[in-house]
C-alpha angles and dihedrals in degrees: 000000000000092000091048091046090055092052090049092050091048093047114117095207148002092271090075097035098052096057091047091046099049104031104030106027093031090049091049088049091054094046097040113027092188086074085080090080088067091051089051088061092042096058089071097040119130090229111088091210091057092050090048090050092053088062099039093050087068092064098083092054088051092049092047090054091252103104118176093219096168090057092043089052090050095046093043090052091050093046105033093096092045114144095207112096094213092054091046091050091049092054089051091050092051092049089045092054093047089049090066087065104024113022094163093059091047092048091049094047094045090048093053092050103041093111091064101030125108123229093249092054091049094048092053094041095055098041096100098028121112107277094245091054091044093050093046090052095046091050093048088049092052091047096051 
């Protein structure tokens, strides 16, 4: 993990970070669940690419049918008011992926955090929700 962390910190853009986050860190997380302790620290890191990685590393578990929803909820709560676009977008992507498998949970979590959520996070989060849930959340977001 320290080697990968150095690569992420030195990355000039999301193009490099996303592959490392999803394929490498996410793969390590699936193979070695104790890796999650590192992600727990990364979610509060000053480096935006490290914070982005803490979220994107959860994607392989979601795709494999083993989502770490408790960790996603904690990370999401910590980062939902994030000012960095790339972190806000990553949170939306992770919610979007989870919505393919558990739309009710994503709709509930999104609804509970609308007050702090950015538009980009909302757009991604509702992409695969049932249309009535997505429309309700979009309307509530506009009305806030």
